[in-house]
C-alpha positions as CSV (number, residue, x, y, z in Angstrom):
1,M,70.7,86.1,141.2
2,P,69.0,87.7,138.2
3,N,69.7,91.4,137.5
4,T,66.6,93.3,138.9
5,S,67.8,96.8,138.5
6,R,65.4,97.6,135.7
7,L,62.3,96.2,137.2
8,P,59.6,98.4,138.9
9,R,59.8,98.8,142.6
10,H,56.8,96.6,143.4
11,L,58.2,93.8,141.4
12,K,61.6,94.0,143.1
13,N,59.6,93.9,146.5
14,A,57.5,90.9,145.4
15,I,60.8,89.1,144.3
16,G,62.4,89.9,147.6
17,L,59.5,88.8,149.7
18,S,59.2,85.5,147.7
19,V,62.9,84.8,148.3
20,A,62.6,85.5,152.0
21,L,59.5,83.3,152.2
22,L,61.3,80.4,150.5
23,L,64.3,80.8,152.7
24,A,62.5,81.2,156.0
25,P,62.2,78.0,158.1
26,A,58.7,76.6,158.3
27,A,56.7,77.2,161.4
28,A,57.0,74.4,163.8
29,A,53.9,72.2,164.1
30,D,52.5,70.9,167.4
31,W,50.8,67.6,167.8
32,L,47.7,66.5,169.7
33,I,47.2,62.9,170.8
34,T,43.6,62.1,171.7
35,L,42.7,59.4,174.3
36,E,41.5,57.3,171.3
37,G,45.1,57.3,170.1
38,K,44.4,59.6,167.1
39,M,47.4,62.0,166.3
40,I,46.5,65.5,165.0
41,E,49.1,67.8,163.5
42,T,48.3,71.5,164.2
43,R,49.4,74.7,162.6
44,G,51.2,76.3,165.5
45,P,50.5,75.8,169.2
46,W,47.3,74.5,170.8
47,I,45.6,76.4,173.7
48,V,43.7,75.1,176.7
49,N,40.7,77.3,177.8
50,G,38.9,75.8,180.8
51,K,37.5,72.4,179.5
52,T,38.2,73.0,175.9
53,L,41.4,72.8,173.9
54,T,41.6,75.0,170.7
55,Y,44.1,74.8,167.7
56,I,44.4,75.8,164.2
57,D,44.4,72.8,161.7
58,L,46.6,72.5,158.7
59,V,44.0,74.1,156.5
60,G,44.0,77.1,158.7
61,A,40.6,76.6,160.4
62,R,40.1,76.9,164.1
63,Q,39.1,73.6,165.7
64,S,38.3,72.7,169.3
65,L,38.2,69.4,171.3
66,K,37.0,68.7,174.8
67,L,39.9,68.7,177.1
68,D,38.9,65.3,178.6
69,A,39.4,63.7,175.1
70,V,43.1,64.8,174.9
71,D,46.3,63.3,176.5
72,L,48.1,66.5,177.2
73,E,51.4,64.9,178.4
74,A,51.4,62.5,175.4
75,S,50.8,65.6,173.1
76,E,53.6,67.5,174.7
77,E,55.9,64.5,174.2
78,A,55.0,64.0,170.6
79,T,55.5,67.6,169.8
80,A,59.0,67.7,171.3
81,V,60.0,64.4,169.5
82,K,58.6,65.6,166.1
83,Q,60.4,68.9,166.6
84,G,63.7,67.2,167.6
85,R,64.0,68.7,171.0
86,P,64.1,67.0,174.4
87,Y,60.9,66.3,176.3
88,V,60.5,67.7,179.7
89,P,57.3,66.7,181.5
90,N,54.9,69.6,182.5
91,A,53.4,69.1,185.9
92,S,50.7,71.7,185.3
93,H,48.9,69.6,182.7
94,S,47.9,66.9,185.2
95,A,46.7,69.8,187.4
96,T,44.7,71.5,184.6
97,A,43.1,68.2,183.6
98,A,42.3,67.5,187.3
99,A,40.7,70.8,187.6
100,A,38.7,70.2,184.5
101,D,37.4,66.8,185.9
102,D,36.8,68.0,189.4
103,P,34.4,70.9,189.6
104,K,35.5,71.6,193.1
105,A,39.2,72.1,192.0
106,A,38.3,75.1,189.8
107,A,36.7,78.4,190.7
108,T,33.0,78.7,190.0
109,D,31.0,81.8,189.2
110,E,29.6,81.9,192.7
111,D,32.9,81.6,194.6
112,A,35.3,83.4,192.2
113,K,35.9,87.1,192.8
114,I,38.0,87.4,189.6
115,T,36.5,86.9,186.2
116,L,38.7,86.9,183.0
117,Y,36.7,87.9,180.0
118,M,38.8,86.6,177.0
119,T,38.8,85.0,173.6
120,S,40.5,81.8,172.5
121,W,42.7,83.5,169.9
122,C,44.1,86.3,172.2
123,G,47.6,85.9,173.3
124,Y,47.4,88.6,176.1
125,C,44.3,86.8,177.4
126,R,46.4,83.6,177.8
127,K,49.2,85.6,179.4
128,A,46.7,87.1,181.7
129,G,45.3,83.7,182.6
130,K,48.8,82.3,183.2
131,L,49.7,85.3,185.5
132,L,46.6,84.6,187.6
133,E,47.3,80.9,187.8
134,S,50.9,81.8,188.9
135,L,49.5,84.0,191.6
136,D,47.3,81.2,192.8
137,A,44.1,83.3,192.2
138,D,40.7,81.8,192.1
139,F,39.4,83.0,188.8
140,V,36.8,82.1,186.2
141,A,37.8,82.6,182.5
142,K,34.9,83.2,180.2
143,D,35.2,83.2,176.4
144,I,33.0,86.0,175.1
145,E,32.8,84.5,171.7
146,K,31.6,81.1,172.9
147,D,29.4,82.2,175.7
148,A,26.5,84.6,175.1
149,K,25.9,85.4,178.7
150,A,29.6,86.0,179.2
151,A,29.5,88.4,176.2
152,Q,26.6,90.2,177.7
153,E,28.5,90.6,181.0
154,Y,31.5,91.7,179.3
155,R,29.7,94.4,177.3
156,A,28.1,95.8,180.6
157,K,31.4,95.9,182.3
158,A,33.4,97.2,179.3
159,G,31.2,100.4,179.3
160,G,31.0,100.6,175.5
161,R,34.8,100.1,175.1
162,G,36.0,96.9,173.3
163,G,39.1,94.9,173.8
164,V,40.3,91.7,175.6
165,P,41.4,90.7,178.1
166,L,39.0,92.5,180.6
167,I,39.4,91.4,184.1
168,D,36.8,92.0,186.8
169,F,38.4,92.0,190.3
170,D,35.3,92.0,192.5
171,G,34.0,95.2,190.8
172,E,37.3,96.8,189.8
173,V,38.0,96.3,186.2
174,V,41.3,96.1,184.3
175,R,41.2,96.5,180.6
176,G,44.0,94.8,178.6
177,Y,47.1,93.1,180.0
178,N,48.5,95.2,182.9
179,E,50.7,92.9,184.9
180,R,51.2,95.5,187.8
181,A,47.4,96.1,188.2
182,I,46.7,92.3,188.0
183,R,49.3,91.6,190.7
184,Q,48.1,94.4,192.9
185,L,44.4,93.6,192.7
186,T,44.9,89.9,193.1
187,Q,46.9,90.7,196.3
188,K,44.3,93.1,197.5
189,L,41.5,90.5,197.2
190,K,43.7,87.9,199.0
191,Q,44.3,90.2,201.8
192,A,40.6,91.1,202.1
193,E,39.8,87.4,202.2
194,G,42.8,86.7,204.6
């Protein structure tokens, strides 16, 4: 290691950061397999939002595919194999694909009492959606960046305050990811429908 004791602090920091970046393990790539058999390497994980799958390509640009054009199970398997880990089938993928194909299987605007306003890049939005799914809640997820009507609804319900996720439980609004409130309001709605 060269002697850096006489270098200015900003150069020492730059050298230290460069060494750390060189020694850091590369982020694991995920893989997508389309129904046409095309294999797509992504930068990090891909995300399913309703009938769309979004991912970051190797150049760093956000891309999306229709969910019905992707073999989720094959994509999971390819990712596991490429990353050198064992593949464990995920039963939820077939359920997610079935819901995307069968409009009766997923909640619609008319029958859903819970609306999740979200964006495709928001980790807490995904976490809120997964929690609602685990609670077996009938909900509709609306991406406010891709749906102008959803963005308008979101602004009206947000009351001038920004931030996602925003979840509307039949008129009661939860801002941000609040697991306790999400559980309580989901249970309240289920009891009311009971």
